[in-house]
C-alpha positions as CSV (number, residue, x, y, z in Angstrom):
1,X,-14.7,2.4,7.8
2,X,-17.0,-0.1,9.8
3,X,-15.6,-3.7,10.2
4,X,-12.0,-2.5,9.1
5,X,-8.7,-3.3,10.9
6,X,-5.6,-1.5,11.1
7,X,-2.9,-3.1,8.7
8,X,0.0,-2.2,11.3
9,X,2.3,-1.6,8.2
10,X,4.0,1.8,9.0
11,X,4.3,4.4,11.6
12,X,6.0,7.3,10.2
13,X,7.3,10.5,11.8
14,X,9.0,13.5,10.3
15,X,12.3,15.1,11.8
16,X,14.5,17.9,10.3
17,X,17.0,15.8,12.6
18,X,16.3,12.3,11.3
19,X,19.9,10.9,11.9
20,X,19.9,12.3,15.5
21,X,16.4,11.1,16.3
22,X,17.5,7.4,14.9
23,X,20.5,7.4,17.1
24,X,18.7,8.3,20.1
25,X,16.2,5.7,19.5
26,X,18.8,3.1,18.5
27,X,20.8,3.8,21.9
28,X,17.6,3.2,23.8
29,X,17.1,-0.1,22.1
30,X,14.4,1.0,19.6
31,X,15.1,0.2,15.9
32,X,13.9,2.4,13.3
33,X,13.8,2.2,9.3
34,X,13.7,4.7,6.3
35,X,11.4,2.8,4.0
36,X,11.4,5.1,1.0
37,X,14.9,6.8,1.0
38,X,14.7,7.5,-2.7
39,X,11.8,9.3,-4.2
40,X,10.0,7.4,-6.9
41,X,10.8,9.7,-9.6
42,X,14.5,9.4,-8.7
43,X,14.5,5.9,-9.0
44,X,16.2,4.1,-12.2
45,X,13.1,2.9,-13.8
46,X,11.8,6.7,-14.0
47,X,15.1,8.4,-14.6
48,X,14.6,11.3,-16.9
49,X,11.0,11.1,-16.9
50,X,10.3,13.9,-14.3
51,X,11.5,17.3,-13.6
52,X,13.3,16.7,-9.8
53,X,12.8,20.3,-9.2
54,X,9.2,20.2,-9.3
55,X,8.7,18.1,-6.4
56,X,10.3,19.9,-3.5
57,X,8.1,18.2,-0.8
58,X,8.7,14.8,-2.1
59,X,12.6,15.7,-1.9
60,X,12.4,17.2,1.7
61,X,10.4,14.2,2.8
62,X,12.8,11.6,1.6
63,X,15.5,13.3,3.9
64,X,13.1,13.7,6.9
65,X,10.9,10.6,7.2
66,X,11.7,7.7,9.8
67,X,9.5,4.6,10.4
68,X,9.0,3.6,14.0
69,X,8.1,0.2,15.3
70,X,4.8,-1.0,14.6
71,X,3.5,-4.4,14.6
72,X,0.2,-6.3,15.5
73,X,1.7,-7.8,18.6
74,X,3.3,-4.7,20.3
75,X,2.5,-4.5,23.9
76,X,1.6,-1.3,25.7
77,X,5.0,-1.4,27.2
78,X,6.6,-1.4,24.1
79,X,4.7,1.7,22.9
80,X,5.3,3.6,26.2
81,X,9.0,3.0,25.6
82,X,8.8,4.4,22.1
83,X,6.6,7.4,23.2
84,X,8.7,8.0,26.2
85,X,12.0,8.0,24.2
86,X,10.1,10.2,21.7
87,X,9.4,12.7,24.2
88,X,13.0,12.8,25.6
89,X,14.4,13.5,22.5
90,X,16.1,17.0,21.9
91,X,16.0,17.9,25.5
């Protein structure tokens, strides 16, 4: 959209080995978060209103997504550190 700016809110990746990836990044000084660890339909406010088996992709993603650092003042050096560390994972 012309004239719009990025919100710099979340940069999310998916990994079948999320915990290993998170630990690898943490060992290299890169902190991660899991912003949505519980699917909306599993939260207390919605309990019993949805068939949990009807959302297999949502269930899978709550186990695999990981938020990487992202903020407006992030430097190229910090970005390079994150990308380099991601590239080294699982070698």
